[in-house]
Backbone as a chain_set.jsonl record, in Angstrom:
{"seq": "MASVAPDPSRRTYLLALVGLAGGGALALVVAQASWVAATESAVGYATSFRGTDVAAAVVACGLVAMAGAVGVIATRGVSRRVVGSILLLVGLVLVALPLEVLLDPAGAVRHPLSLVAGGADTAPRTISVSWWWCVLAAAGGLAVVAGAVTTVLRSSGWPVMAARYERSGAVRAGSAARADAWTQLDHGLDPTVDPTPDLPE", "coords": {"N": [[4.057, 118.656, 14.832], [3.159, 115.839, 13.376], [2.446, 113.255, 15.453], [3.856, 109.744, 15.278], [1.927, 106.71, 14.625], [1.857, 103.877, 17.336], [2.822, 100.692, 16.11], [0.463, 98.356, 16.167], [0.589, 95.667, 15.354], [3.422, 95.337, 16.221], [3.202, 95.62, 19.168], [1.453, 93.546, 19.886], [3.22, 91.76, 19.318], [5.138, 91.901, 20.971], [4.112, 91.742, 23.482], [3.151, 88.967, 23.366], [5.734, 87.835, 23.579], [6.62, 88.775, 26.106], [4.718, 87.912, 27.588], [5.338, 84.792, 27.423], [8.081, 84.347, 28.172], [7.933, 85.687, 30.338], [6.084, 84.373, 31.748], [6.831, 82.05, 31.835], [9.134, 82.166, 33.465], [8.223, 83.0, 35.84], [6.658, 80.82, 36.746], [8.963, 78.918, 36.93], [10.663, 80.263, 38.877], [8.588, 80.343, 41.444], [8.104, 77.798, 41.857], [10.285, 76.863, 43.201], [9.538, 77.358, 46.023], [8.208, 76.458, 49.203], [5.513, 74.543, 48.543], [3.819, 72.844, 50.109], [3.379, 71.154, 53.139], [3.473, 68.864, 55.192], [2.811, 65.916, 57.165], [3.927, 62.697, 58.25], [2.744, 59.736, 59.691], [4.307, 57.802, 60.515], [6.973, 59.092, 60.912], [6.758, 61.509, 62.409], [6.899, 64.337, 62.297], [6.576, 67.824, 60.859], [7.302, 68.192, 57.374], [8.281, 70.329, 54.844], [7.621, 70.361, 51.237], [8.475, 71.772, 48.49], [7.428, 73.193, 45.138], [8.835, 72.202, 43.199], [9.132, 69.308, 44.378], [6.49, 68.25, 44.498], [5.361, 68.936, 42.17], [6.704, 68.393, 39.515], [7.525, 68.851, 37.224], [6.737, 71.464, 36.545], [8.988, 72.848, 36.664], [10.412, 72.063, 34.263], [8.498, 72.803, 32.345], [8.397, 75.735, 32.45], [10.776, 76.436, 31.967], [10.588, 75.576, 28.91], [8.601, 77.067, 27.905], [10.12, 79.907, 28.125], [12.258, 79.09, 26.436], [10.559, 78.91, 24.408], [10.223, 81.33, 23.603], [11.982, 82.862, 22.542], [12.076, 80.803, 20.244], [9.819, 81.894, 18.898], [10.755, 84.478, 18.098], [12.875, 83.513, 16.316], [11.387, 82.083, 14.388], [9.047, 81.892, 11.626], [5.894, 82.404, 10.047], [4.444, 79.381, 9.021], [6.067, 77.707, 10.535], [6.163, 79.603, 12.773], [3.562, 79.241, 13.768], [3.369, 76.632, 14.568], [5.221, 76.719, 16.767], [3.755, 78.314, 18.511], [1.843, 76.878, 19.021], [2.834, 74.572, 20.233], [3.773, 75.564, 22.438], [1.312, 76.352, 23.781], [0.09, 73.924, 24.835], [2.369, 73.526, 26.82], [1.747, 75.801, 28.383], [-0.84, 75.048, 29.15], [-0.492, 72.935, 30.624], [0.992, 73.996, 32.761], [-0.923, 75.433, 33.783], [-2.51, 73.359, 34.811], [-1.258, 71.88, 36.724], [-0.449, 73.153, 39.09], [-2.636, 73.729, 39.976], [-3.869, 71.164, 40.2], [-2.438, 70.285, 42.572], [-3.062, 72.393, 44.498], [-5.833, 71.447, 44.417], [-5.638, 68.383, 45.519], [-3.874, 68.015, 47.667], [-3.109, 65.827, 49.537], [-2.57, 63.94, 47.534], [-0.856, 65.091, 45.822], [1.397, 64.707, 47.697], [1.981, 62.439, 48.359], [3.96, 60.674, 47.112], [6.428, 62.16, 47.396], [6.317, 62.392, 50.129], [6.392, 59.539, 51.013], [9.425, 58.957, 50.571], [10.619, 60.305, 52.47], [9.922, 59.042, 54.771], [10.892, 56.609, 54.413], [10.104, 54.973, 52.232], [7.694, 53.935, 52.911], [4.612, 53.999, 51.572], [2.108, 56.087, 52.561], [-0.698, 57.78, 53.809], [-0.685, 60.822, 54.401], [-0.736, 62.364, 57.722], [-1.349, 65.23, 58.646], [-1.986, 68.128, 56.793], [-0.98, 70.814, 55.221], [-1.576, 73.766, 52.796], [0.383, 76.017, 50.876], [-1.617, 78.02, 49.278], [-1.213, 80.539, 47.73], [1.242, 80.053, 46.426], [0.519, 78.014, 44.511], [-1.198, 79.277, 43.052], [0.104, 81.587, 41.765], [1.812, 80.146, 40.126], [0.031, 79.11, 38.463], [-0.972, 81.563, 37.58], [1.085, 82.205, 36.067], [1.335, 79.992, 34.044], [-0.988, 80.807, 32.739], [-0.131, 83.086, 31.716], [1.434, 82.272, 29.972], [-0.33, 81.034, 27.978], [-1.735, 82.922, 27.156], [0.209, 84.222, 25.801], [0.91, 82.283, 23.897], [-1.722, 81.69, 22.494], [-2.031, 84.353, 21.205], [0.475, 84.27, 19.563], [-0.439, 81.954, 17.644], [-2.901, 83.004, 16.66], [-2.198, 85.654, 15.791], [0.576, 86.059, 14.354], [1.282, 86.431, 11.845], [1.503, 88.921, 10.831], [3.989, 90.057, 12.319], [7.195, 90.935, 12.781], [10.131, 89.647, 11.328], [12.796, 88.112, 12.226], [14.677, 87.101, 10.092], [14.579, 88.413, 7.99], [16.003, 90.754, 8.043], [18.49, 90.38, 7.399], [18.355, 88.943, 4.983], [17.739, 91.444, 3.53], [20.055, 92.471, 3.724], [21.5, 90.74, 2.624], [20.693, 90.889, -0.347], [21.494, 94.026, -0.506], [24.077, 93.495, -0.675], [24.372, 92.014, -2.798], [23.473, 93.371, -4.908], [25.528, 95.486, -4.91], [27.65, 93.896, -5.57], [26.967, 93.574, -8.126], [26.962, 95.915, -9.729], [29.808, 96.429, -8.634], [30.65, 94.56, -10.723], [30.161, 95.715, -13.379], [31.472, 97.757, -13.267], [33.976, 97.189, -13.443], [34.133, 95.6, -16.228], [33.635, 97.998, -17.831], [35.978, 99.265, -17.371], [37.571, 97.485, -18.604], [37.23, 98.277, -21.611], [34.72, 97.107, -22.095], [31.072, 96.772, -23.069], [28.638, 96.564, -20.405], [25.533, 96.478, -20.943], [25.576, 95.496, -23.138], [26.712, 92.19, -22.877], [26.223, 90.988, -20.165], [27.928, 89.264, -18.773], [30.663, 88.601, -19.765], [33.82, 86.82, -20.486], [36.615, 88.18, -18.847], [39.421, 89.951, -20.0], [42.903, 88.937, -18.826]], "CA": [[4.709, 117.646, 14.206], [2.317, 114.838, 13.662], [3.254, 111.954, 15.891], [3.52, 108.355, 14.668], [1.239, 105.661, 15.944], [2.502, 102.622, 17.502], [2.4, 99.563, 15.235], [-0.475, 97.157, 16.839], [1.353, 94.045, 15.229], [4.474, 94.913, 16.764], [2.836, 95.991, 20.457], [0.999, 92.017, 20.381], [4.339, 90.435, 19.323], [6.202, 91.964, 22.331], [3.094, 91.424, 24.514], [3.285, 87.623, 23.351], [6.997, 87.53, 23.926], [6.715, 89.067, 27.673], [3.757, 86.65, 28.031], [5.889, 83.506, 27.213], [9.102, 84.221, 28.782], [7.917, 86.274, 31.951], [4.937, 83.304, 32.579], [7.476, 80.809, 32.264], [10.081, 82.555, 34.638], [7.274, 83.121, 37.1], [6.489, 79.435, 37.457], [10.009, 78.698, 37.408], [10.841, 81.014, 40.329], [7.548, 80.101, 42.508], [8.336, 76.185, 41.917], [11.415, 76.988, 44.376], [8.744, 77.943, 47.143], [7.152, 75.811, 49.699], [3.645, 74.558, 48.317], [2.69, 71.893, 50.778], [3.912, 71.003, 54.652], [2.772, 67.29, 55.559], [3.271, 64.99, 58.56], [3.572, 61.315, 58.001], [2.367, 58.867, 60.972], [5.655, 56.935, 61.016], [7.866, 60.125, 61.066], [6.091, 62.329, 63.632], [7.069, 65.642, 62.474], [6.216, 68.097, 59.551], [8.21, 68.38, 56.247], [7.878, 70.841, 53.902], [7.846, 70.263, 50.085], [8.793, 72.429, 46.964], [6.75, 73.005, 43.894], [9.904, 71.124, 42.269], [8.793, 68.153, 44.872], [5.268, 68.13, 44.438], [5.02, 69.122, 40.743], [8.337, 68.54, 39.125], [7.265, 69.162, 35.37], [6.23, 72.774, 36.296], [10.328, 73.283, 35.961], [10.456, 71.566, 32.498], [7.227, 73.419, 31.502], [8.654, 76.946, 32.337], [11.924, 76.576, 30.855], [10.112, 75.372, 27.696], [8.139, 78.661, 27.633], [10.864, 80.71, 28.148], [13.095, 78.803, 25.24], [9.652, 79.087, 23.142], [9.911, 82.937, 23.474], [13.167, 82.484, 21.263], [11.745, 80.327, 19.011], [8.946, 82.757, 18.426], [11.512, 85.297, 17.499], [13.485, 82.888, 15.489], [10.492, 81.632, 13.155], [8.36, 82.607, 10.673], [4.769, 81.201, 9.079], [3.839, 78.243, 9.569], [6.411, 77.377, 11.776], [6.125, 80.308, 14.078], [2.593, 79.057, 14.665], [3.777, 75.317, 15.133], [5.762, 77.003, 17.997], [2.761, 78.918, 19.428], [0.542, 75.695, 19.29], [3.228, 73.812, 21.364], [3.6, 76.518, 23.829], [-0.072, 76.381, 24.386], [0.349, 72.774, 25.424], [3.037, 73.84, 27.564], [0.981, 76.53, 29.011], [-1.829, 74.231, 29.716], [0.204, 71.899, 31.783], [1.298, 74.785, 33.785], [-1.872, 75.987, 34.729], [-3.267, 72.104, 35.671], [-0.153, 71.074, 37.692], [-0.604, 73.657, 40.559], [-4.299, 73.747, 40.523], [-4.017, 69.845, 40.849], [-1.688, 70.417, 43.872], [-4.204, 73.088, 45.141], [-7.063, 70.595, 44.909], [-5.467, 67.016, 45.883], [-2.724, 67.861, 48.158], [-2.719, 64.889, 49.798], [-2.495, 62.611, 46.345], [0.486, 65.393, 45.575], [2.307, 64.965, 48.586], [1.881, 61.363, 48.872], [5.057, 60.22, 46.683], [7.635, 62.744, 48.012], [6.778, 62.063, 51.692], [7.083, 58.286, 51.16], [10.705, 59.293, 50.375], [10.864, 61.133, 53.631], [9.234, 57.79, 55.383], [11.934, 55.231, 53.771], [9.698, 54.024, 51.381], [6.272, 53.562, 53.009], [3.19, 54.735, 50.827], [1.133, 56.038, 53.293], [-1.235, 58.839, 53.524], [-0.331, 62.09, 55.439], [-1.6, 62.304, 58.964], [-1.666, 66.381, 58.544], [-1.523, 68.285, 55.359], [-1.42, 72.112, 54.845], [-0.891, 74.117, 51.587], [0.566, 77.58, 50.842], [-1.96, 77.978, 48.499], [-0.652, 81.576, 46.941], [2.215, 79.727, 45.514], [0.01, 77.213, 43.481], [-2.086, 80.314, 42.436], [1.194, 82.012, 41.345], [2.294, 79.536, 39.216], [-0.903, 78.861, 37.445], [-0.893, 82.589, 37.013], [2.21, 82.401, 35.004], [0.741, 79.411, 33.217], [-2.053, 81.435, 31.792], [0.292, 84.088, 30.983], [2.191, 81.725, 28.784], [-1.441, 80.461, 27.331], [-2.051, 83.965, 26.323], [0.977, 84.686, 24.71], [0.565, 81.406, 22.797], [-2.709, 81.913, 21.819], [-1.471, 85.447, 20.448], [1.211, 83.628, 18.499], [-1.248, 81.177, 16.797], [-3.856, 83.941, 15.548], [-1.677, 87.25, 15.519], [1.743, 86.144, 13.955], [1.22, 86.759, 10.498], [2.207, 90.324, 10.378], [4.994, 90.006, 12.964], [8.596, 91.093, 12.466], [10.951, 88.403, 11.203], [14.169, 88.285, 12.274], [15.659, 86.649, 9.024], [14.21, 89.504, 7.086], [16.712, 91.708, 8.177], [19.621, 89.479, 7.068], [18.019, 88.823, 3.792], [17.9, 92.594, 2.922], [21.363, 92.588, 3.841], [21.955, 89.916, 1.539], [20.111, 91.604, -1.201], [22.299, 94.897, -0.769], [25.437, 93.02, -1.031], [24.553, 91.208, -4.259], [23.442, 94.265, -5.68], [26.781, 96.079, -4.554], [28.664, 93.202, -6.353], [26.556, 93.642, -9.318], [27.672, 97.344, -9.762], [31.271, 96.69, -9.42], [31.564, 93.951, -11.754], [29.574, 96.644, -14.606], [32.276, 98.839, -13.265], [35.185, 96.018, -13.992], [33.949, 95.672, -17.313], [33.679, 99.394, -18.254], [37.374, 99.445, -17.166], [38.194, 96.517, -19.606], [36.314, 98.459, -22.663], [33.332, 96.433, -22.313], [29.715, 97.406, -22.523], [27.971, 95.332, -19.762], [24.507, 96.158, -21.03], [25.575, 94.236, -24.372], [26.884, 91.054, -22.218], [26.509, 91.387, -18.661], [28.784, 88.244, -17.852], [31.671, 88.137, -20.449], [34.991, 86.933, -19.645], [37.133, 89.675, -18.62], [40.941, 89.576, -20.288], [43.539, 88.999, -17.518]], "C": [[3.931, 116.795, 14.263], [3.352, 113.458, 14.551], [2.994, 110.454, 15.33], [3.085, 107.475, 15.761], [1.722, 104.556, 16.081], [1.999, 101.656, 16.061], [1.749, 98.628, 16.165], [0.21, 96.048, 16.677], [2.579, 94.02, 16.165], [4.387, 94.838, 18.471], [2.108, 94.344, 21.056], [2.409, 91.157, 20.283], [5.082, 90.926, 20.42], [5.526, 91.734, 23.365], [3.311, 89.789, 24.782], [4.743, 87.303, 23.692], [7.074, 87.468, 25.731], [6.058, 87.919, 28.193], [4.572, 85.346, 28.292], [7.322, 83.313, 28.105], [8.74, 84.828, 30.244], [6.694, 85.259, 32.755], [5.96, 82.356, 32.864], [8.459, 81.038, 33.408], [9.454, 82.356, 35.991], [7.27, 81.666, 37.79], [7.85, 78.961, 37.824], [10.319, 79.076, 38.728], [9.941, 80.347, 41.339], [7.766, 78.503, 42.406], [9.471, 76.105, 42.791], [10.769, 77.013, 45.782], [8.401, 76.769, 47.678], [5.822, 75.628, 49.323], [2.869, 73.951, 49.467], [3.937, 71.626, 52.167], [2.981, 69.763, 55.177], [3.273, 66.699, 56.488], [2.895, 63.938, 58.275], [3.553, 60.645, 59.497], [3.769, 58.217, 61.643], [6.661, 57.91, 61.478], [7.722, 61.002, 62.378], [6.323, 64.09, 63.503], [6.743, 66.237, 60.909], [7.391, 68.34, 58.384], [7.546, 69.225, 55.219], [8.46, 70.762, 52.414], [8.016, 71.268, 49.027], [7.685, 72.137, 46.254], [7.716, 71.823, 43.324], [9.598, 69.315, 43.19], [7.616, 67.653, 44.233], [4.635, 67.83, 42.756], [6.215, 69.171, 39.861], [8.114, 69.039, 37.588], [6.752, 70.489, 35.568], [7.792, 73.613, 35.835], [10.286, 73.207, 34.684], [9.843, 72.558, 31.847], [7.608, 74.799, 31.604], [10.095, 77.083, 31.593], [11.566, 76.056, 29.359], [9.715, 76.651, 27.313], [8.87, 79.298, 27.62], [11.96, 80.574, 26.728], [11.664, 79.322, 24.031], [9.789, 80.393, 22.661], [10.758, 83.43, 22.392], [12.897, 81.87, 20.242], [10.543, 81.156, 18.287], [9.944, 83.563, 17.414], [12.43, 84.737, 16.119], [13.076, 82.379, 14.085], [9.9, 82.646, 12.422], [7.371, 81.933, 10.033], [4.446, 80.389, 9.644], [4.713, 77.571, 10.764], [6.639, 78.002, 13.057], [4.533, 79.549, 14.782], [2.543, 77.408, 15.227], [4.293, 75.658, 16.519], [4.671, 77.258, 19.159], [1.932, 77.656, 19.702], [1.256, 74.517, 20.521], [3.061, 74.292, 22.583], [2.388, 76.509, 24.408], [-0.507, 75.194, 25.204], [0.945, 72.951, 26.615], [2.109, 74.704, 28.687], [-0.414, 75.899, 29.977], [-1.642, 73.601, 30.797], [0.53, 73.224, 32.914], [0.248, 75.061, 34.513], [-2.38, 74.445, 35.614], [-2.393, 71.903, 36.59], [-0.349, 71.858, 39.028], [-1.969, 73.559, 40.91], [-4.554, 72.106, 41.04], [-3.412, 69.861, 42.315], [-2.812, 70.891, 44.777], [-5.376, 72.409, 45.46], [-7.111, 69.245, 45.187], [-4.122, 67.334, 46.439], [-2.112, 66.745, 48.695], [-2.305, 63.843, 48.619], [-0.968, 63.639, 45.619], [1.624, 65.139, 46.185], [2.765, 63.4, 48.968], [3.386, 60.566, 48.493], [6.335, 60.644, 47.329], [7.825, 62.419, 49.737], [6.75, 60.342, 51.919], [8.463, 57.821, 50.994], [11.264, 59.447, 51.844], [10.687, 59.585, 54.801], [10.174, 56.82, 55.493], [11.104, 54.573, 53.109], [8.245, 53.789, 51.707], [5.227, 54.632, 52.246], [2.197, 54.756, 51.785], [0.882, 57.754, 53.351], [-0.76, 59.747, 54.797], [-1.189, 62.139, 56.566], [-2.044, 63.924, 58.907], [-0.84, 66.984, 57.507], [-1.578, 70.122, 55.429], [-0.887, 72.846, 53.697], [-1.147, 75.654, 51.307], [-0.115, 77.818, 49.291], [-1.589, 79.169, 47.399], [0.28, 80.914, 46.013], [1.583, 79.139, 44.404], [-0.618, 78.315, 42.576], [-1.292, 81.051, 41.37], [1.454, 81.514, 40.147], [1.103, 79.318, 38.21], [-1.497, 80.366, 36.916], [0.349, 82.513, 35.642], [2.017, 81.176, 33.719], [-0.125, 80.125, 32.127], [-1.317, 82.604, 31.081], [1.168, 83.516, 29.467], [1.084, 81.09, 27.581], [-1.622, 81.781, 26.634], [-1.192, 84.545, 25.375], [1.003, 83.446, 23.464], [-0.53, 81.406, 21.65], [-2.538, 83.332, 20.61], [-0.774, 84.983, 19.363], [0.418, 82.781, 17.285], [-2.055, 82.101, 15.982], [-3.245, 84.899, 15.415], [-0.503, 87.397, 14.82], [1.845, 86.817, 12.788], [1.816, 87.988, 10.241], [3.076, 90.961, 11.771], [6.061, 90.347, 12.588], [9.352, 89.613, 12.183], [12.269, 88.619, 11.824], [15.192, 87.882, 11.137], [15.776, 87.722, 7.902], [15.199, 90.446, 6.895], [18.28, 91.142, 7.455], [19.439, 89.122, 5.722], [18.064, 90.11, 2.917], [19.121, 93.151, 2.876], [22.064, 92.138, 2.764], [21.87, 90.579, -0.275], [21.076, 92.972, -1.714], [23.781, 94.346, -1.233], [25.192, 92.552, -2.453], [24.123, 92.184, -5.269], [24.614, 95.335, -5.877], [28.115, 95.2, -5.536], [28.159, 93.352, -7.972], [27.281, 94.836, -10.101], [29.028, 97.203, -9.91], [31.626, 95.572, -10.24], [31.391, 94.69, -13.21], [30.91, 97.558, -14.293], [33.97, 98.484, -14.03], [35.212, 96.168, -15.268], [34.163, 97.167, -18.311], [35.278, 99.466, -18.21], [38.145, 98.679, -18.052], [37.933, 96.952, -21.126], [35.304, 97.977, -22.791], [32.061, 96.969, -22.192], [28.899, 96.094, -21.786], [26.51, 95.265, -20.129], [24.248, 95.067, -22.309], [25.173, 92.884, -23.479], [27.375, 91.281, -21.069], [27.558, 90.612, -18.027], [29.754, 88.018, -19.1], [33.103, 87.814, -19.841], [35.922, 88.233, -19.909], [38.461, 89.104, -19.04], [41.725, 89.978, -19.049], [44.304, 90.652, -18.048]], "O": [[3.655, 116.629, 15.451], [4.46, 112.971, 14.324], [1.861, 110.129, 14.974], [3.396, 107.337, 16.945], [2.117, 104.001, 15.056], [1.094, 101.891, 15.259], [2.48, 98.076, 16.987], [0.506, 95.369, 17.66], [2.856, 93.013, 16.817], [5.223, 94.196, 19.107], [2.159, 93.974, 22.229], [2.675, 90.16, 20.955], [5.838, 90.057, 20.856], [6.186, 91.475, 24.371], [3.554, 89.296, 25.884], [4.828, 86.192, 24.215], [7.43, 86.526, 26.439], [6.535, 87.109, 28.987], [4.456, 84.838, 29.407], [7.593, 82.24, 28.644], [9.317, 84.379, 31.234], [6.421, 85.307, 33.954], [6.044, 81.847, 33.981], [8.602, 80.159, 34.258], [9.925, 81.772, 36.967], [7.681, 81.359, 38.909], [8.001, 78.584, 38.986], [10.247, 78.269, 39.655], [10.557, 79.711, 42.195], [7.31, 78.041, 43.452], [9.613, 74.953, 43.202], [11.491, 76.678, 46.72], [8.225, 75.855, 46.873], [4.968, 76.432, 49.694], [1.732, 74.266, 49.818], [5.135, 71.897, 52.078], [1.808, 69.92, 55.516], [4.444, 67.009, 56.707], [1.707, 63.788, 57.993], [4.321, 61.049, 60.369], [4.148, 58.16, 62.813], [7.269, 57.583, 62.497], [8.601, 61.083, 63.237], [6.011, 64.913, 64.363], [6.651, 65.496, 59.931], [8.472, 68.742, 58.813], [6.44, 68.942, 54.759], [9.647, 71.046, 52.256], [6.833, 71.514, 48.791], [6.98, 71.153, 46.478], [7.314, 70.689, 43.063], [9.867, 68.275, 42.589], [7.691, 66.694, 43.465], [3.866, 66.983, 42.302], [6.606, 70.296, 39.551], [8.98, 69.744, 37.071], [6.153, 70.834, 34.549], [7.901, 74.561, 35.056], [10.135, 74.199, 33.972], [10.377, 73.181, 30.929], [7.092, 75.386, 30.653], [10.306, 77.886, 30.684], [12.501, 76.202, 28.571], [10.355, 77.315, 26.498], [8.558, 79.947, 26.622], [12.394, 81.538, 26.099], [11.859, 79.985, 23.012], [9.539, 80.671, 21.488], [10.404, 84.217, 21.514], [13.405, 82.26, 19.19], [10.394, 81.005, 17.075], [9.962, 83.372, 16.198], [12.621, 85.415, 15.109], [13.759, 82.235, 13.071], [10.091, 83.861, 12.477], [7.685, 80.91, 9.425], [4.108, 80.49, 10.824], [4.208, 77.016, 11.74], [7.073, 77.482, 14.085], [4.372, 79.352, 15.986], [1.807, 77.039, 16.142], [3.88, 74.975, 17.456], [4.608, 76.733, 20.271], [1.357, 77.588, 20.788], [0.643, 73.854, 21.358], [2.473, 73.797, 23.545], [2.358, 76.668, 25.628], [-1.318, 75.319, 26.121], [0.288, 72.623, 27.603], [1.83, 74.196, 29.773], [-0.809, 76.219, 31.099], [-2.375, 73.612, 31.786], [0.064, 73.057, 34.041], [0.291, 74.999, 35.741], [-2.577, 74.431, 36.829], [-2.989, 71.661, 37.64], [-0.408, 71.192, 40.062], [-2.37, 73.327, 42.051], [-5.245, 71.811, 42.015], [-4.103, 69.357, 43.201], [-3.409, 70.182, 45.587], [-5.968, 72.604, 46.521], [-8.203, 68.676, 45.194], [-3.162, 66.967, 45.763], [-0.916, 66.504, 48.527], [-1.642, 62.87, 48.977], [-0.106, 63.027, 44.987], [2.719, 65.232, 45.63], [3.71, 63.156, 49.718], [3.956, 59.923, 49.375], [7.184, 59.854, 47.742], [8.847, 62.265, 50.406], [7.099, 59.912, 53.018], [8.796, 56.65, 51.176], [12.21, 58.795, 52.286], [11.606, 59.336, 55.581], [10.326, 56.195, 56.542], [11.214, 53.359, 53.283], [7.532, 53.434, 50.768], [5.173, 55.85, 52.413], [1.462, 53.789, 51.983], [1.671, 58.668, 53.114], [-0.536, 59.34, 55.936], [-2.393, 61.955, 56.388], [-3.246, 64.042, 59.142], [0.334, 66.747, 57.222], [-2.668, 70.509, 55.85], [0.308, 72.641, 53.483], [-2.172, 76.33, 51.392], [0.584, 77.821, 48.277], [-1.643, 78.842, 46.213], [0.16, 81.171, 44.815], [1.911, 79.558, 43.294], [-0.513, 78.188, 41.356], [-1.764, 81.203, 40.243], [1.382, 82.213, 39.136], [1.41, 79.39, 37.02], [-2.332, 80.42, 36.013], [0.191, 82.811, 34.458], [2.474, 81.385, 32.596], [0.028, 80.025, 30.91], [-1.752, 83.073, 30.029], [1.414, 84.069, 28.395], [1.491, 80.721, 26.479], [-1.663, 81.711, 25.405], [-1.546, 85.191, 24.389], [1.105, 83.73, 22.271], [-0.408, 81.225, 20.438], [-2.868, 83.272, 19.426], [-1.226, 85.183, 18.235], [0.69, 82.986, 16.102], [-1.978, 82.066, 14.753], [-3.838, 85.486, 14.511], [-0.198, 88.547, 14.505], [2.539, 87.833, 12.748], [2.683, 88.049, 9.369], [2.879, 92.097, 12.202], [6.068, 89.913, 11.436], [9.085, 88.606, 12.838], [12.644, 89.786, 11.715], [16.367, 88.245, 11.19], [16.719, 87.896, 7.13], [15.363, 90.976, 5.796], [19.044, 92.013, 7.038], [20.509, 88.949, 5.139], [18.367, 90.01, 1.728], [19.383, 94.132, 2.179], [22.919, 92.725, 2.102], [22.771, 90.657, -1.111], [21.406, 93.118, -2.891], [24.446, 94.877, -2.123], [26.07, 92.852, -3.262], [24.351, 91.929, -6.452], [24.654, 95.998, -6.914], [29.139, 95.682, -6.019], [28.957, 93.24, -8.903], [28.092, 94.626, -11.003], [29.61, 97.62, -10.912], [32.813, 95.465, -10.548], [32.184, 94.453, -14.122], [31.376, 98.105, -15.292], [34.738, 99.128, -14.744], [36.16, 96.804, -15.731], [34.806, 97.218, -19.36], [35.784, 99.798, -19.282], [39.287, 99.043, -18.334], [38.33, 96.157, -21.978], [34.694, 98.384, -23.779], [31.854, 97.671, -21.202], [28.607, 95.016, -22.304], [25.954, 94.216, -19.806], [23.355, 94.245, -22.514], [24.032, 92.463, -23.285], [28.517, 91.65, -20.794], [28.103, 90.994, -16.991], [29.519, 86.896, -19.548], [33.526, 88.424, -18.859], [35.936, 89.018, -20.857], [38.784, 87.988, -18.633], [41.468, 90.957, -18.348], [45.035, 91.27, -17.274]]}, "num_chains": 1, "name": "protein.A"}
């Protein structure tokens, strides 16, 4: 028996959803890890800062990306492409924020470190970066970007959730029409002559 070839549009649809939801979840989880350890001169001991401390917007962007996957499922046509465009911007932010921390950890940690030091805005005396967490968060952003670009360019042939309910509604309407025809026949009327007569009580 011949095998049925997989639908390429459905495959890209699923991959885009995985990229959006998976990339957002990865960035969200990685943001809970310690990205930077720094020492302020007045305090004298090292303080670890999580991704949520040095790049707080990563959490919001990760949540938006995950919710956006649901938005892609629930929309169609132009609306779906608009959702994809918004998610593209979210993914770019997710890529940029951890890279900014990686390239300028002193600037990223200055504000949270000042809170530890009692409000004094001073540069850290020593600083170290757990670069792998920044890279993983950026990788999550790249996955969101890939899913969003795929949505914008390839979503025209993707499944539409509403289509299932539209078909169900059409079937119900057809069944009701057939039921009305039988009711008219039961009353001795010809539904092909006058499909909507006033039926006798």
